[in-house]
C-alpha positions in Angstrom: 13.2 -7.3 32.9 12.8 -10.3 35.2 9.4 -8.9 36.4 8.3 -8.4 32.8 9.1 -12.0 32.0 7.1 -13.2 35.0 4.2 -11.0 34.0 4.3 -12.4 30.4 4.2 -16.0 31.9 1.3 -15.0 34.1 -0.7 -13.7 31.2 0.0 -16.8 29.2 -1.3 -19.0 32.0 -4.5 -16.8 32.2 -5.0 -17.3 28.5 -4.6 -21.0 28.7 -6.9 -21.5 31.6 -9.6 -19.3 30.0 -9.9 -16.8 32.9 -10.8 -13.4 31.4 -12.2 -10.1 32.6 -15.6 -9.2 31.1 -15.3 -6.4 28.5 -11.5 -6.5 28.4 -10.4 -5.5 24.9 -6.9 -7.0 25.1 -4.4 -8.3 27.6 -1.7 -5.5 27.8 1.1 -5.8 30.3 3.6 -3.0 31.0 7.0 -4.1 32.3 10.1 -2.4 33.5 12.2 -0.2 31.3 9.4 0.2 28.7 8.8 -3.4 27.7 5.2 -4.3 26.9 3.4 -7.6 26.1 -0.1 -7.9 24.6 -2.4 -10.4 22.9 -5.2 -10.2 20.4 -7.4 -12.6 18.5 -10.8 -14.1 17.9 -12.9 -17.2 18.2 -15.6 -17.7 15.5 -18.0 -20.3 14.1 -20.4 -20.5 11.1 -23.4 -22.6 10.3 -23.5 -23.0 6.5 -25.9 -24.7 4.1 -25.0 -25.1 0.4 -26.6 -26.6 -2.7 -24.7 -27.3 -5.9 -25.5 -28.4 -9.4 -24.0 -31.6 -10.8 -20.5 -31.0 -12.0 -20.6 -31.2 -15.8 -19.3 -34.5 -17.3 -16.2 -34.2 -19.6 -16.1 -37.6 -21.2 -13.2 -39.6 -19.7 -11.1 -36.5 -19.3 -10.4 -34.1 -16.4 -12.3 -31.0 -15.6 -9.9 -28.5 -14.0 -10.7 -25.7 -11.6 -14.0 -24.8 -10.1 -13.3 -25.9 -6.5 -17.0 -26.7 -5.9 -19.0 -29.6 -4.4 -20.5 -32.0 -7.0 -24.3 -32.1 -7.1 -24.6 -32.0 -3.3 -26.7 -30.4 -0.6 -24.7 -30.1 2.6 -24.6 -28.5 6.0 -21.4 -27.7 7.8 -20.5 -26.1 11.2 -17.0 -24.7 10.9 -14.7 -21.8 11.3 -15.1 -18.8 8.9 -12.7 -17.5 6.2 -10.8 -15.8 9.0 -9.7 -18.6 11.3 -9.7 -18.6 15.0 -6.7 -16.4 15.9 -4.4 -16.0 18.9 -1.5 -13.6 18.6 1.2 -12.5 21.0 2.9 -9.1 20.6 6.1 -7.9 22.3 7.4 -4.3 22.1 10.8 -3.2 23.2 11.5 0.3 24.7 12.5 2.9 22.2 16.3 2.8 21.8 18.4 5.2 19.7 15.2 6.4 17.9 14.2 2.8 16.9 10.9 1.2 17.9 11.2 -2.6 17.8 8.4 -5.1 18.1 7.6 -8.7 17.3 4.4 -10.7 16.6 3.6 -14.4 16.5 0.1 -15.7 15.7 -1.5 -19.1 15.8 -4.6 -19.9 13.8 -6.4 -23.1 15.0 -9.4 -24.6 13.2 -11.8 -27.2 14.4 -12.4 -28.8 11.0 -10.9 -32.0 9.8 -8.5 -31.9 6.9 -9.8 -35.3 5.7 -13.2 -36.2 4.3 -15.3 -38.2 6.7 -13.2 -37.1 9.8 -15.2 -34.0 10.8 -16.7 -35.7 13.9 -13.4 -36.1 15.7 -10.6 -33.8 16.6 -7.7 -35.9 15.4 -7.1 -33.9 12.2 -7.6 -30.3 13.4 -4.8 -28.0 12.2 -2.9 -25.0 13.6 -1.8 -22.5 10.9 1.2 -20.5 11.9 0.5 -17.5 9.7 2.5 -14.7 11.3 6.0 -14.8 12.7 7.8 -11.4 12.2 9.5 -8.5 13.8 9.5 -4.8 12.8 12.0 -1.9 13.3 10.5 1.6 13.0 12.3 4.9 12.8 12.2 8.2 10.9 13.4 6.2 7.9 10.2 4.2 7.8 9.8 0.5 8.7 11.7 -2.7 8.1 9.7 -6.0 8.5 11.5 -9.4 8.7 9.6 -12.7 8.9 6.3 -14.2 7.7 3.1 -12.3 7.1 0.6 -11.5 4.3 2.1 -10.7 0.9 1.9 -7.3 -0.7 0.7 -8.4 -4.1 -3.2 -8.5 -4.0 -3.0 -8.3 -0.2 -5.1 -5.1 0.0 -7.5 -6.5 -2.6 -8.1 -9.3 0.0 -8.3 -7.2 3.2 -10.8 -4.7 1.7 -13.2 -7.5 0.7 -16.3 -7.6 2.9 -16.3 -11.4 2.8 -13.1 -11.5 4.9 -15.3 -11.4 8.0 -17.7 -13.9 6.5 -17.8 -17.4 5.0 -17.8 -17.2 1.2 -17.8 -20.5 -0.6 -17.0 -23.9 0.8 -14.7 -25.1 -1.9 -15.7 -28.6 -1.1 -18.4 -29.4 1.4 -16.4 -32.2 3.1 -13.1 -30.4 3.1 -11.2 -29.2 6.1 -9.4 -26.0 7.2 -11.2 -22.8 6.4 -13.7 -22.1 3.6 -12.4 -20.2 0.6 -14.2 -16.9 1.2 -13.7 -15.1 -2.2 -10.4 -16.8 -3.1 -10.6 -17.4 -6.9 -13.7 -15.1 -7.3 -12.1 -11.6 -7.4 -8.5 -12.2 -6.4 -5.8 -14.8 -6.3 -4.9 -15.7 -2.7 -1.7 -13.8 -1.8 -0.7 -16.2 0.9 1.5 -15.6 4.0 5.1 -15.7 3.0 8.6 -15.3 4.4 9.8 -11.8 3.5 12.1 -8.8 4.1 10.0 -5.7 3.5 10.8 -2.0 3.6 8.0 0.7 3.9 8.7 4.4 3.5 7.3 7.0 5.9 4.1 8.6 4.8 4.9 11.5 2.4 2.0 13.7 1.6 -0.4 10.7 1.8 1.9 8.4 -0.2 3.6 5.2 1.1 5.8 2.8 -0.8 6.5 -0.8 0.3 9.1 -3.0 -1.3 9.7 -6.7 -0.4 12.0 -9.6 -1.2 10.1 -12.9 -0.8 11.0 -16.6 -0.5 10.3 -17.8 -4.1 7.6 -20.4 -4.9 7.7 -23.3 -7.2 5.5 -22.3 -10.2 3.0 -25.1 -10.7 0.7 -26.4 -13.4 -1.4 -29.7 -13.6 1.5 -31.5 -15.4 4.5 -29.2 -15.0 6.5 -27.7 -12.2 9.2 -25.1 -12.5 11.1 -26.0 -9.4 14.5 -24.3 -9.6 14.4 -20.8 -8.0 17.7 -18.9 -8.0 16.5 -15.4 -6.9 13.8 -14.0 -4.6 10.3 -13.0 -5.7 9.9 -9.2 -5.8 6.7 -7.5 -4.6 5.7 -3.9 -4.1 2.8 -1.7 -3.2 2.3 2.1 -3.7 -0.6 3.5 -1.7 -2.2 6.9 -1.2 -4.7 8.0 1.5 -6.6 11.2 2.0 -9.7 12.9 3.4 -12.4 15.2 2.2 -15.5 16.9 3.6 -17.7 14.0 4.8 -15.3 11.1 4.2 -12.0 9.6 3.4 -10.4 7.5 0.6 -7.4 5.5 -0.3 -6.0 3.9 -3.4 -3.3 1.3 -4.0 -1.3 -0.3 -6.8 0.7 -3.5 -6.2 2.9 -5.7 -8.3 5.1 -8.9 -8.3 7.7 -10.6 -10.4 9.4 -14.0 -10.1 11.2 -16.5 -12.3 11.8 -20.2 -12.1 13.4 -22.9 -14.2 12.5 -26.5 -15.0 14.8 -29.3 -13.8 16.8 -31.0 -16.6 14.9 -34.3 -16.2 11.4 -32.7 -16.1 10.7 -33.0 -19.8 10.3 -29.2 -20.0 12.9 -26.6 -20.8 13.4 -22.9 -20.4 12.5 -20.3 -17.8 9.1 -19.4 -16.5 8.1 -15.8 -15.6 5.3 -15.0 -13.3 4.3 -11.3 -12.9 1.2 -9.3 -12.2 -0.3 -5.9 -11.3 -3.2 -5.3 -8.9 -4.9 -2.2 -7.5 -8.1 -0.6 -6.2 -9.8 2.3 -4.6 -11.8 2.5 -1.3 -14.1 5.5 -0.6 -15.8 6.1 2.8 -18.6 8.7 2.9 -21.2 9.2 5.7 -21.8 5.5 6.4 -21.2 4.3 2.8 -18.2 2.3 1.7 -17.3 1.7 -2.0 -14.5 -0.7 -3.0 -13.4 -1.3 -6.6 -10.4 -3.6 -7.1 -8.8 -5.7 -9.8 -5.7 -7.5 -11.0 -4.1 -8.9 -14.1 -1.2 -11.4 -14.1 0.7 -14.1 -16.0 1.9 -17.4 -14.5 0.1 -16.8 -11.2 -3.0 -19.0 -11.5 -6.7 -18.7 -10.8 -6.8 -19.6 -7.1 -3.6 -19.9 -5.0 -0.8 -17.7 -6.1 1.7 -19.8 -8.1 0.7 -23.0 -6.5 -1.9 -24.6 -8.7 -2.8 -23.9 -12.3 -0.2 -21.3 -13.2 1.2 -23.3 -16.2 -0.5 -25.3 -19.0 0.4 -28.9 -19.9 3.2 -27.6 -22.2 4.8 -25.7 -19.3 3.7 -22.3 -20.6 2.4 -19.5 -18.4 -1.4 -19.0 -18.2 -2.9 -15.5 -18.2 -5.6 -14.3 -15.8 -7.5 -11.3 -14.5 -10.2 -10.5 -12.0 -12.1 -7.8 -10.1 -14.4 -7.0 -7.2 -17.1 -4.3 -7.0 -18.5 -3.8 -3.5 -20.9 -1.4 -1.7 -21.6 -1.3 2.0 -23.7 0.9 4.3 -23.3 1.0 8.1 -25.2 2.8 10.8 -25.4 2.9 14.6 -28.7 1.8 16.3 -30.1 0.7 19.6 -28.6 -2.8 19.2 -25.1 -1.7 18.2 -23.7 -1.1 14.7 -25.0 -2.7 11.6 -23.6 -2.9 8.1 -25.3 -4.1 4.9 -23.1 -5.1 2.0 -23.4 -6.3 -1.6 -20.5 -7.4 -3.8 -19.8 -9.0 -7.1 -16.5 -10.4 -8.3 -14.9 -12.8 -10.8 -11.6 -14.4 -11.9 -11.2 -15.0 -15.6 -8.5 -17.1 -17.3 -7.3 -17.2 -20.9 -7.1 -20.5 -22.8 -3.6 -21.3 -24.1 -2.8 -23.2 -27.2 -2.0 -26.3 -25.2 -5.2 -25.9 -23.2 -7.2 -25.8 -26.4 -5.4 -28.9 -27.8 -6.1 -30.8 -24.6 -9.8 -29.8 -24.7 -10.2 -30.9 -28.3 -8.4 -34.1 -27.6 -10.7 -34.8 -24.7 -8.0 -35.1 -22.1 -8.8 -32.1 -19.9 -10.6 -28.8 -19.9 -9.7 -25.7 -17.9 -11.8 -23.3 -16.0 -12.6 -20.0 -17.8 -14.6 -17.9 -15.3 -15.4 -18.1 -11.6 -18.0 -15.5 -10.6 -19.5 -14.8 -7.2 -22.3 -12.5 -5.9 -22.7 -11.9 -2.2 -25.1 -10.3 0.2 -24.1 -9.7 3.8 -25.3 -8.3 7.1 -22.6 -7.6 9.6 -23.8 -6.6 13.1 -21.5 -5.5 16.0 -23.4 -5.9 19.3 -20.3 -4.3 20.9 -16.7 -3.9 19.9 -16.0 -7.6 20.8 -19.1 -9.5 19.7 -20.1 -9.7 16.0 -23.0 -11.5 14.2 -22.9 -12.3 10.4 -25.4 -13.5 7.9 -24.5 -14.1 4.2 -26.0 -15.3 1.0 -23.5 -16.4 -1.7 -24.1 -17.4 -5.3 -21.3 -18.8 -7.5 -21.2 -19.5 -11.2 -18.3 -21.5 -12.7 -17.9 -21.7 -16.5 -15.4 -24.0 -18.4 -13.9 -23.5 -21.9 -16.2 -26.2 -23.3 -19.3 -24.0 -22.5 -20.5 -26.1 -19.5 -21.1 -24.5 -16.1 -22.1 -25.2 -12.5 -23.8 -23.0 -9.9 -24.0 -23.1 -6.1 -26.1 -21.3 -3.5 -24.9 -20.8 0.1 -26.5 -19.4 3.3 -24.2 -18.9 6.3 -24.8 -17.6 9.8 -21.8 -16.9 12.1 -20.5 -15.1 15.1 -17.2 -13.7 16.3 -15.8 -12.9 19.7 -12.7 -10.7 19.3 -10.2 -9.0 21.6 
């Protein structure tokens, strides 16, 4: 055990000083008594150029949603939708039929979080996305800690833009670009959870999780009192056939929250939704169809932005992604071409309509995105990406705004 700790420290020093061995896939250290330590991650950067129409004027009121730049042309050099990633994994020896492991990951960016600060490093951020441990046995798996949520999680991870850039959100913003968030799914976020996953039974798996509840937010209302955990679940099925494989999934979530007595609102708020999809792989082709429908979840960040209207009532939304890719080996590595189209669509509530007619604010109705991508693996560790992204935002007053984006990027992964 003492030697294992020394070896872990040595590996950490190697990582910090930047000394690596060419072609090494990952740092894996075996210790005494079956303990192991490993690390994985990536470093990436994108060059992106975007043009955007003028944001439509809405009198003296507020135009909600449509996280797009306003009538700009702009160039950015920043991290992609997947940030730089450094993860540490520790696995214990099997004891009493239990396999125990832990993972901690750090996600640093080199973008400023503040407008006008992108030329210095004083506002870079480190996102602690994963901190969890797992216990596996013949009963399945128990996960405790923070990682990606179940609801709409697979919708996100099967999206081809996860390895790309997507939309900026705002040209001068910091952190990562938005990818397809708000244009085919609502971002599930990385949340504290206790999750149980069954063993695979004839291709089926069921995951059930209790989550740290979120405040349910609208532009003028927040349901802040949370007295029970959020529930999330996912049922999946995977199989193979002659020439390919497939999988399908169905996920759901439910959470309640109450307004504080002095908030000016009353009653409970319910947020719930269902999402699902299918992925088919056949002789180099990959087809993905996914979608969702929910209430009180919002159009962009799950529960955290426009989930409620100005009267404190839940807003309904839905969305989908249709994606086709084709990959093949060649003399330069492995290349994939992809095309995808997706959208998020919101309903206008009674209060939304009253606000629009009164000229105080207007809500986003549709956020649509079309993407073309080329993803080339020179080898298992070095990736090149080229993307073209078109977005179309439409508000309930009939006004719209379009953007065009070209992005070129590269990944080093281990």
